[in-house]
C-alpha positions in Angstrom: 26.6 30.6 25.5 24.4 31.7 28.0 22.1 30.1 30.5 19.0 29.3 28.7 20.6 28.7 25.6 22.0 25.7 27.7 19.2 24.6 29.6 17.5 24.8 26.0 20.2 22.1 24.7 20.2 20.4 27.6 16.4 20.0 28.2 16.3 19.3 24.3 14.5 16.3 22.9 17.4 14.3 21.1 20.2 15.9 23.2 17.8 14.2 26.3 17.8 11.0 24.2 20.9 10.8 22.9 22.2 11.1 26.4 19.9 8.2 27.6 20.8 6.0 25.0 24.1 6.3 25.0 24.8 5.8 28.8 22.0 2.6 28.9 24.8 1.8 26.3 27.9 2.3 28.7 26.4 0.5 31.4 25.3 -2.5 28.9 29.0 -3.0 27.2 30.9 -1.5 30.0 29.3 -1.6 33.4 31.7 -3.5 35.1 34.2 -1.1 33.8 32.2 1.6 36.3 32.0 -0.6 39.3 35.1 0.0 40.7 37.2 2.4 38.7 40.2 2.9 40.8 40.8 -0.3 40.8 40.3 -1.5 37.5 43.1 -1.9 35.1 42.1 -1.9 31.0 45.5 -3.4 30.6 46.6 -5.7 33.4 50.1 -6.1 30.7 51.9 -4.5 28.1 51.1 -1.4 26.6 48.3 -0.9 28.8 49.6 -1.6 32.2 52.9 0.7 31.3 50.6 3.7 30.1 48.8 3.1 33.9 52.4 2.9 35.5 53.5 6.0 33.0 50.4 8.3 34.6 50.4 6.8 38.3 54.8 7.7 38.6 54.2 10.9 37.2 51.7 11.9 39.2 52.6 10.5 42.5 56.7 11.2 42.2 57.8 13.4 39.6 58.5 17.1 40.8 58.6 18.6 37.4 55.3 18.2 35.5 57.4 17.8 32.0 60.1 15.7 32.8 58.8 11.9 33.5 61.2 10.1 35.7 60.0 7.0 36.3 61.7 5.1 33.7 65.2 5.3 31.6 67.2 6.0 34.8 69.3 8.3 35.1 68.5 10.1 32.3 64.3 10.1 32.5 61.7 11.6 29.4 59.9 14.3 28.8 56.6 13.6 29.2 55.0 13.8 25.5 56.7 11.1 24.9 55.3 8.5 27.3 51.9 8.4 26.9 50.8 9.6 30.6 48.2 11.9 29.1 50.3 14.9 30.7 47.4 17.3 30.2 45.7 15.4 32.4 47.7 13.9 34.4 49.5 17.3 35.1 45.6 19.0 36.4 45.8 16.3 38.7 49.3 16.6 40.1 48.4 20.3 40.1 45.5 19.4 42.7 47.7 16.4 44.2 44.8 14.1 43.2 46.7 11.3 43.8 44.7 8.3 44.7 42.2 8.2 42.0 44.4 8.4 39.0 43.9 5.1 37.4 39.5 6.1 38.3 39.7 9.3 36.3 41.8 8.3 33.6 39.3 5.0 33.4 36.0 7.8 33.5 37.5 10.1 31.2 38.4 7.6 28.3 34.5 5.4 29.1 32.8 8.6 29.2 34.2 10.0 26.0 32.1 7.5 24.0 29.1 9.3 25.6 30.5 12.9 24.2 31.6 10.9 20.8 27.5 10.0 20.7 26.9 13.6 21.7 28.9 15.4 18.9 28.0 13.1 16.5 24.0 13.7 17.4 25.4 17.3 17.1 26.1 17.1 13.5 22.9 15.3 12.7 21.0 18.4 14.4 22.6 20.6 12.1 22.1 18.5 8.7 18.4 18.8 10.2 18.1 14.8 10.6 14.9 13.9 12.6 16.3 13.6 16.5 14.7 10.0 17.5 16.9 8.8 13.7 19.9 11.1 14.9 19.9 10.1 18.5 20.1 6.1 17.7 22.3 6.8 15.0 24.6 8.4 16.5 24.7 6.3 19.9 25.3 3.1 17.3 28.3 4.9 15.4 29.9 6.1 18.7 29.7 2.2 19.5 30.8 0.8 16.4 34.0 3.0 16.8 37.6 1.6 15.8 38.7 4.1 18.7 36.8 1.0 21.5 39.6 -0.9 21.0 41.9 1.3 22.1 40.7 0.7 25.7 43.2 -2.4 25.7 46.0 -0.8 25.8 46.4 2.6 24.1 44.7 5.1 26.3 45.7 8.5 25.1 43.7 7.4 21.7 40.5 6.7 22.8 39.5 9.9 23.3 37.0 9.6 20.2 34.6 12.2 20.9 37.5 14.3 19.5 37.0 14.1 15.5 33.2 14.5 16.0 33.9 17.3 17.8 36.4 19.0 14.9 33.6 18.1 12.4 31.1 20.1 14.4 32.9 23.1 15.1 34.0 23.4 11.7 30.6 22.9 10.5 29.6 25.4 13.3 32.5 27.5 11.5 31.3 27.2 8.1 27.5 28.5 8.9 29.3 31.7 10.3 32.8 32.2 10.6 34.2 34.2 13.8 37.6 34.3 15.2 36.3 33.3 18.3 35.2 29.8 17.0 38.9 29.4 15.3 40.5 30.2 18.2 38.0 27.2 19.8 39.9 25.1 17.4 42.8 25.4 17.5 42.7 25.2 21.4 41.2 21.9 20.7 43.8 21.0 18.2 46.5 22.1 20.8 44.5 20.2 23.8 44.3 16.8 22.0 48.0 17.1 20.3 49.3 17.2 23.9 47.6 14.1 24.3 48.7 12.6 21.3 50.1 14.1 18.0 48.4 11.5 16.3 45.7 13.4 16.2 47.5 17.0 15.4 47.4 14.7 11.8 44.1 13.7 11.9 42.6 17.0 12.0 45.7 18.7 9.8 44.4 16.4 6.9 40.4 17.1 7.3 41.8 21.2 8.1 43.6 21.3 4.7 41.2 19.8 2.6 38.5 21.6 4.6 39.8 25.1 3.7 41.3 24.1 0.2 37.8 23.1 -1.1 35.8 25.4 0.3 38.2 28.0 -1.2 38.1 26.2 -4.7 34.0 26.2 -4.6 34.7 30.0 -3.6 32.4 29.8 -0.9 31.7 33.0 0.4 34.3 34.2 2.6 36.4 31.1 2.1 37.0 32.0 -2.0 38.8 35.4 0.2 42.6 34.0 0.0 43.5 36.2 3.0 40.6 35.2 5.2 40.9 31.4 4.4 45.3 32.1 5.3 44.0 33.4 8.6 41.5 31.7 9.8 43.8 28.5 8.6 46.5 30.0 10.8 44.8 30.6 13.8 42.8 27.3 13.6 46.1 24.5 12.8 49.5 26.8 12.7 49.0 28.1 15.9 48.5 25.4 18.1 51.4 23.6 16.0 53.9 26.0 17.1 52.7 26.2 20.5 53.3 22.5 21.0 56.6 22.9 19.1 57.4 26.1 21.4 56.4 23.7 24.5 58.4 20.8 23.2 61.7 22.7 22.9 61.4 24.7 26.5 61.1 20.9 28.0 62.6 18.7 25.5 66.3 17.9 26.7 67.3 15.8 24.1 68.1 16.2 20.1 69.0 12.8 19.0 66.0 11.1 18.7 64.9 8.7 15.1 63.4 10.6 12.2 62.2 7.4 11.3 60.3 5.8 13.7 59.7 1.7 12.8 55.9 0.7 11.2 55.2 2.9 8.9 54.9 0.1 6.1 53.6 -2.3 9.3 50.9 -1.0 10.7 49.3 0.3 7.3 45.3 -0.7 6.5 43.6 -2.0 3.7 40.3 -2.3 1.8 39.7 -5.2 4.0 40.5 -3.5 7.0 37.8 -0.4 6.7 34.7 -2.6 4.3 35.1 -6.2 5.8 34.6 -7.2 8.8 35.0 -10.6 11.2 32.6 -12.4 13.2 29.6 -10.9 12.1 26.4 -13.2 10.7 27.4 -11.6 7.3 31.3 -12.1 7.3 31.5 -15.5 6.1 29.5 -14.5 2.4 31.6 -11.6 2.5 34.7 -13.6 2.7 33.6 -16.5 0.3 32.6 -14.0 -2.2 35.9 -12.0 -1.9 38.7 -13.3 0.3 39.2 -10.0 2.2 43.6 -9.6 3.7 43.2 -8.7 6.7 45.3 -6.2 7.6 47.4 -6.1 11.1 44.8 -4.7 14.2 46.7 -1.2 13.9 44.4 -0.8 10.0 41.3 -2.0 11.4 38.3 0.5 10.8 35.1 -1.3 9.9 32.8 1.1 9.0 29.8 -0.9 9.4 27.5 -2.7 6.4 25.8 0.4 6.1 28.7 2.7 5.3 29.4 0.1 2.9 26.2 -0.3 1.3 26.2 3.6 0.7 30.0 3.9 0.0 29.0 1.5 -2.9 26.6 3.7 -4.2 28.6 6.5 -4.0 31.2 4.8 -6.5 28.6 4.0 -8.9 27.0 7.4 -9.3 29.1 10.6 -10.6 30.1 13.0 -8.0 28.6 15.9 -10.4 25.2 15.0 -9.1 26.0 15.4 -5.9 25.8 19.2 -7.1 22.4 19.1 -8.7 19.7 20.1 -6.4 16.5 18.2 -8.2 18.7 14.8 -8.0 20.9 15.7 -4.6 20.7 13.4 -2.3 22.7 16.2 0.3 20.6 19.2 1.2 21.7 21.9 -1.1 23.4 24.6 1.5 25.7 21.4 3.0 27.2 20.0 0.0 30.5 21.8 -0.6 31.1 21.3 3.2 30.2 17.2 3.2 32.3 17.1 -0.3 35.1 18.9 1.9 34.8 16.3 4.6 34.8 13.2 2.4 37.2 14.6 0.1 39.9 14.6 3.4 38.5 11.1 4.3 39.7 9.7 1.0 42.6 11.0 1.0 43.3 9.8 4.6 42.4 6.5 3.5 44.6 6.2 0.5 47.2 7.6 3.3 46.1 4.9 5.8 46.5 1.7 3.0 50.2 3.2 2.2 49.8 5.4 -0.6 51.6 6.2 -2.9 55.1 4.9 -1.4 53.3 1.8 -1.8 52.8 1.7 -5.4 56.0 0.6 -7.7 57.8 2.9 -9.3 56.6 5.5 -6.3 58.5 4.2 -3.3 61.2 7.1 -3.5 58.5 9.6 -2.5 58.4 8.4 1.1 62.1 9.9 1.3 60.6 13.4 0.9 57.7 12.1 3.7 58.9 14.4 6.2 57.0 14.4 9.2 54.6 12.3 7.9 56.9 9.3 8.5 56.9 10.3 12.1 53.3 8.9 12.1 53.7 5.0 12.4 50.8 3.7 12.9 49.5 5.1 9.4 46.9 2.7 9.3 44.8 5.5 12.0 44.1 7.8 9.8 41.1 5.5 8.5 39.3 6.6 11.6 38.5 10.1 9.5 37.3 7.8 7.0 34.8 6.1 9.7 32.8 8.9 11.2 32.6 11.0 7.8 31.2 8.2 5.6 28.9 7.1 8.8 27.4 10.6 9.2 27.0 11.2 5.2 25.3 7.5 4.8 22.9 8.0 7.3 22.2 11.6 6.0 22.2 10.5 2.7 19.6 7.8 3.7 17.5 10.5 5.9 17.0 13.0 2.6 15.9 9.9 0.6 13.4 8.8 2.9 12.1 12.5 3.2 10.9 12.3 -0.4 9.5 8.8 0.3 5.4 8.1 1.3 5.3 7.5 5.3 5.0 3.6 5.1 8.7 3.8 2.8 10.1 6.3 4.9 9.8 4.1 8.2 11.4 1.6 6.8 13.6 3.2 5.1 15.1 5.0 7.9 14.5 1.9 10.3 16.1 -0.7 8.5 19.8 0.9 8.4 19.4 1.8 11.8 18.5 -1.8 13.1 21.8 -2.8 10.9 24.3 -0.1 12.7 22.7 -1.4 16.0 23.6 -4.7 15.5 27.1 -3.6 14.2 27.9 -1.6 17.4 26.7 -4.2 19.5 29.1 -6.8 18.1 31.6 -4.4 18.5 31.3 -4.0 21.9 29.9 -6.7 23.1 32.1 -9.3 25.5 34.9 -6.9 25.9 34.7 -5.6 29.4 35.6 -9.0 30.0 38.7 -9.4 29.0 39.4 -5.4 30.3 38.0 -6.2 33.9 41.6 -6.7 35.3 42.1 -6.5 39.1 45.8 -5.9 40.4 45.8 -7.2 43.8 49.2 -6.2 44.5 48.2 -2.4 44.4 45.2 -2.9 46.7 47.7 -4.0 48.9 49.0 -0.7 50.7 50.3 -2.7 53.7 52.4 -5.4 51.6 51.4 -8.2 53.4 50.9 -10.5 49.8 54.1 -13.1 49.4 55.3 -11.1 45.8 55.6 -7.9 48.1 56.4 -8.5 51.8 60.4 -7.8 50.8 59.5 -4.1 50.6 58.8 -4.1 54.5 62.0 -5.8 55.1 64.4 -4.0 53.0 65.0 -0.2 52.9 64.0 0.9 49.4 65.6 4.6 50.2 69.0 2.7 50.5 69.2 1.8 46.6 68.9 4.5 44.3 66.7 2.3 41.5 65.8 -0.7 39.7 66.8 -3.5 36.9 64.4 -5.4 35.8 65.9 -9.4 34.2 65.2 -10.4 31.3 66.2 -6.7 30.5 63.9 -4.8 28.2 64.2 -1.5 26.4 61.6 -0.7 23.8 62.0 3.1 22.4 64.4 4.1 20.4 62.7 2.3 17.1 66.5 0.8 16.5 67.4 -0.8 19.3 64.8 -4.3 20.7 65.5 -5.7 23.7 61.8 -7.5 24.5 61.8 -11.0 26.1 57.9 -11.0 27.0 57.9 -11.7 30.8 55.9 -11.1 34.2 59.1 -9.7 35.4 57.7 -6.0 33.8 54.6 -6.4 35.6 56.9 -6.7 38.8 59.2 -4.2 38.3 56.0 -1.5 37.5 54.4 -2.7 41.0 57.5 -2.2 42.9 58.4 1.3 41.3 54.8 2.5 42.0 55.1 1.4 45.7 58.5 2.6 46.5 58.9 5.1 43.9 62.2 4.1 43.1 62.5 4.6 38.9 63.8 1.8 36.4 66.6 1.4 34.5 65.0 0.2 31.7 63.3 1.5 29.1 59.5 1.0 27.6 58.6 4.5 25.8 58.8 6.1 22.5 61.3 7.6 20.7 64.1 7.2 23.3 67.3 9.5 23.2 69.9 7.3 21.1 72.6 8.3 22.8 71.4 7.5 26.3 70.1 4.2 25.1 73.5 3.1 23.8 74.6 4.0 27.3 71.9 2.2 28.7 72.2 -1.3 27.1 75.8 -1.7 27.5 74.8 -2.5 30.8 73.4 -6.0 30.0 75.6 -6.8 27.0 79.2 -8.2 26.8 82.0 -6.4 29.1 84.1 -4.6 27.1 84.9 -0.8 28.0 84.2 1.5 31.1 80.6 1.6 31.3 79.5 5.4 30.2 76.1 5.3 31.9 78.4 5.2 35.6 79.2 9.4 35.1 75.6 9.9 35.2 74.4 8.3 37.9 72.9 10.4 40.5 74.3 9.1 43.4 76.7 6.1 44.4 74.2 3.7 46.1 73.5 0.2 44.7 70.5 -1.0 42.3 68.1 -3.8 43.4 68.0 -6.0 40.4 64.7 -8.1 40.3 64.9 -11.3 38.3 63.2 -14.5 36.9 66.8 -17.0 36.5 64.7 -19.3 34.3 64.0 -16.9 31.4 67.3 -15.2 31.6 69.7 -15.0 28.3 73.7 -15.9 28.5 74.7 -12.1 28.8 72.1 -11.5 31.6 73.0 -14.5 33.4 76.7 -13.0 33.9 75.4 -10.1 34.7 73.9 -11.7 37.4 77.3 -13.5 38.7 78.0 -10.4 39.4 75.0 -9.4 41.5 74.1 -10.8 45.6 70.5 -12.1 46.6 68.6 -10.4 48.9 65.5 -12.0 48.7 62.9 -14.1 47.2 59.4 -14.2 46.6 57.2 -17.2 44.9 57.6 -15.7 41.4 60.7 -13.8 41.5 64.4 -13.2 43.2 65.8 -9.8 44.2 69.2 -8.8 43.8 71.7 -6.4 44.1 74.3 -5.2 42.5 76.8 -2.1 43.9 78.1 1.0 41.8 81.8 -0.2 42.3 80.9 -3.7 40.7 79.4 -2.1 37.1 82.2 0.1 37.3 84.7 -3.4 37.4 82.6 -5.3 34.7 85.7 -4.7 32.2 88.4 -4.7 34.2 91.2 -7.7 34.4 89.7 -8.7 30.8 92.7 -8.6 29.2 94.6 -10.7 31.9 91.6 -13.2 31.6 92.2 -13.4 28.2 95.4 -13.9 28.5 95.8 -16.3 31.3 93.1 -18.2 28.8 95.8 -18.6 26.0 98.7 -19.3 28.3 96.5 -22.9 29.2 95.5 -23.5 26.0 97.2 -25.1 23.2 97.4 -23.0 20.2 98.6 -23.3 16.4 100.1 -20.7 14.4 97.4 -20.5 11.0 98.4 -18.2 8.3 100.3 -15.4 10.9 97.3 -16.0 13.9 97.3 -17.8 16.5 94.0 -20.7 16.3 93.1 -23.8 18.0 92.8 -25.8 15.3 96.0 -27.3 13.4 94.6 -26.7 10.0 92.9 -23.2 9.0 88.7 -23.5 9.5 88.2 -19.8 9.9 87.8 -17.2 7.3 89.5 -13.8 8.2 89.3 -10.4 6.2 91.1 -7.0 7.8 90.3 -5.4 4.1 93.4 -3.9 4.6 93.8 -3.5 1.0 91.1 -1.2 1.0 92.7 1.7 2.7 90.2 4.0 4.6 91.2 6.5 7.5 87.6 5.7 9.0 88.7 2.0 9.5 87.9 -0.2 12.7 91.4 -1.4 13.0 94.7 -1.2 10.6 94.7 0.8 7.4 91.2 -0.3 5.9 87.5 -1.6 6.0 85.0 -1.9 3.4 83.1 0.5 2.7 79.9 0.9 0.3 76.7 2.6 -0.7 74.6 1.5 1.8 71.5 1.6 0.1 72.5 -0.5 -2.3 73.7 -4.6 -1.8 77.0 -4.9 -0.4 78.2 -8.3 -0.5 80.8 -8.6 1.7 81.6 -12.9 1.5 80.7 -15.1 -1.0 82.2 -18.5 -1.4 83.0 -22.0 0.3 84.4 -22.1 3.8 87.8 -23.6 3.9 88.4 -26.9 5.4 84.5 -27.1 6.7 83.4 -28.7 9.5 79.8 -30.1 10.4 78.9 -28.0 13.0 77.8 -24.4 13.9 79.8 -21.7 12.6 80.0 -18.0 14.2 80.3 -15.2 12.0 81.5 -12.1 13.2 82.1 -8.4 12.3 82.9 -4.6 13.3 80.5 -1.9 11.8 80.7 1.3 11.5 78.6 3.9 12.4 76.0 1.8 14.6 75.4 4.5 17.0 73.9 6.6 14.1 70.1 6.5 13.4 68.5 3.8 11.5 71.7 1.7 10.7 71.0 -0.7 14.0 68.2 -1.4 11.1 69.9 -2.8 8.1 69.0 -6.1 6.8 71.7 -8.8 6.3 70.9 -11.9 4.3 73.1 -15.3 4.8 72.2 -17.1 1.5 72.7 -20.5 1.7 73.4 -22.5 -1.8 74.6 -25.8 -3.1 77.8 -26.5 -5.2 75.7 -25.6 -8.1 74.7 -22.3 -6.4 70.5 -22.9 -5.8 70.1 -21.3 -2.6 68.3 -23.6 -0.4 68.1 -21.5 2.4 68.7 -17.8 4.2 68.5 -16.4 7.4 67.7 -12.4 7.8 68.3 -10.5 11.0 69.2 -7.0 11.7 72.7 -6.0 13.5 70.5 -3.8 16.6 69.5 -7.4 17.1 72.7 -9.2 17.0 75.4 -6.5 18.4 77.6 -7.8 21.4 79.4 -5.1 22.3 79.3 -0.9 21.1 83.3 0.5 20.9 82.6 4.2 20.0 81.0 5.0 17.0 81.3 0.7 16.4 80.0 -2.6 16.9 80.1 -6.0 17.0 77.9 -8.2 15.4 77.7 -12.0 15.7 75.5 -14.4 14.2 75.1 -18.3 14.3 74.6 -20.3 11.5 75.5 -24.3 9.7 75.7 -24.9 6.4 74.9 -28.4 5.1 77.6 -29.5 2.8 81.0 -28.5 2.7 81.4 -27.3 -0.7 77.8 -25.0 -0.1 78.2 -21.8 -0.9 77.8 -18.9 1.7 77.1 -15.5 0.3 76.6 -12.4 3.3 75.1 -8.9 2.0 74.0 -6.1 3.4 71.7 -3.5 2.6 69.4 -0.3 4.6 66.2 0.6 2.3 64.9 2.6 4.9 68.1 5.1 4.8 67.4 8.0 3.1 70.4 9.4 1.7 71.7 7.8 -1.4 75.1 8.8 0.0 75.5 7.7 3.2 78.1 4.5 3.4 77.8 0.8 5.2 81.9 0.1 6.5 82.3 -2.9 7.5 86.2 -4.1 9.2 87.3 -7.7 10.6 85.1 -10.1 9.3 85.7 -13.3 11.0 84.1 -16.9 10.0 85.0 -19.6 12.1 83.8 -22.9 13.9 81.8 -22.7 16.9 83.9 -22.7 19.9 87.3 -22.1 17.9 89.7 -19.5 19.6 91.3 -17.1 17.0 93.8 -14.8 18.3 95.7 -12.0 17.1 97.9 -9.1 18.2 99.3 -10.5 21.5 101.4 -8.2 23.4 102.2 -7.3 27.0 99.9 -4.2 25.8 96.7 -5.8 24.2 95.4 -9.0 22.9 92.7 -9.6 20.3 90.4 -12.5 20.8 87.7 -14.0 18.3 87.4 -9.9 17.2 87.6 -8.4 20.8 90.6 -6.5 21.6 91.6 -5.9 25.4 94.4 -3.9 26.6 96.1 -4.0 30.3 95.2 -1.4 32.5 
């Protein structure tokens, strides 16, 4: 593009008006966020601050451009799984722009809205719409976009110019296909996929139907199979290969989950697209239709104008679009508009969970392949949002062009008023929630009470930070997440000191690393494997909010030494040698407790009650070489309902009971997401209650592939029937097995002993060995 052409574009009235409108709206809606962009945090907690932390740490402290070491110490994570926007932060890192990371990211996100309006305007210009009409419509569509809400936390998804730009490039390519344009499209796909891989999924849907529809319509060169395959490969497959090669070169992990949580939880529906809350007309819609709104990930309201146009499109057969005298499209643009609309409809159906949520078609999800990795599937409605709005204002302009001047003015003006109202309602007031300052990060001398400890402690003497309550989110199998301000405290401490964090708040973390990591904070049982991976023998700083700890965390804290107190949290330290010895003397401790306790021999076991109030099943009659202990264990297909207990409890006592059992393959992907049901029924079998839980949220210890699962419960009466059932419908392989061993049900507080010898002892389903 030569200089003369650039000047022509810049000084073109429509471009100038769109720029003026978009920047004016940006200042009106989000002007406060631009006053101090480098000190403003759109999200001061949760996902928002986590994304800022990852970006800041990567630019400031990481040695590698492709490895993030701020969390999951001592392993770290490759940058594409951190949300730190590596293609942006690595440029900052390359040019040593360390102190302006937050401001640059904020400005890029906000100016993305302006770019979105400009690219939408260019689409309308390409479709020959009047420049004033196009400028207003483009700006309003940009500020109504569902991606606006991503400014509250999902920053790598805020690049809302990407879909309009992609559509624009495809329009340009359709008009005059060249290799140069194909490579430009490939470059956009590569860049956006590197920002967030969801963009690749969005582009892939559009691209597939773009080429398929034009090929089937025998449209010019697109009817040539060789031409179509060549450009499809360059535009879509080539950037995918590049991304995969890059990931293979930098990724050290081969055991990430193949099924992230949330595919069927984060879907959209008709209400999420066609209905909305908070508008003047919303109560009417809600009264008439009583919409069932989806989870917020599925919100993509298209605006009242596009709702009306969508109804019109449903009422009239698609074949009218092909008839020039009846068409509301320009004849030259029919096929590409239909290609975009087809892609948008298919994307919306996927966003609604189809076909996998249709009865009798659920099995198809087993064959969904890479699609299962895109758990926030409701985001696919974004394609429909942009496409239907482009089509709506395109149709209205073409219809109005055939009317007399007064009617034409009314037809074109009313939709603009309505879409501007929707955009105003969407964007107003949001900046007040996103205009956050974190004064502790502005305090460079650490004079605030929360951070004075940094001046008193030489942080170089420590190797990493640990937060309590413990946090581990990322494996998609284990969730340890108690909302606490300690997360923010530790992020700030890490930014100020450069010390990495042991805890995890990432995505698709290595399973083996996860299980090593979380054993730090679980009940001591065996030697901690993670110790061998520590980078040195320096102690750890432990940040604590004592009144928020669970029992495991309190026990861990007893091994720590308190060194500082701040108004909001305490700081402890723990030595590596202490961590090495957490499982030492467990046998002696258990043996001493046994020796001091009065026990009775009941059914061949030592028990602290003289009568049998427990149930214990070692499954020795089910011979199995894969048992946890002994000769046998329960085995069944994990996709089926496995009833491992049904009956009354012996000599039931009116108190809480503890259920415990060992589960095999716990460290395998998806197994911790098995569903366990405790069903409580009266003496005639009428169910009066139930308790559901996942082993991943109820395990005590891990030993190899096995984990000890525990759960407390209480029955109403001694004659009540307890049924325990396990199954996992998320595992796709019907041949996968479930193995359970050593099922123990006993009153809470009772002590159950077996295998008592000079070398080992089993107490309450835990076996300790003499060292």
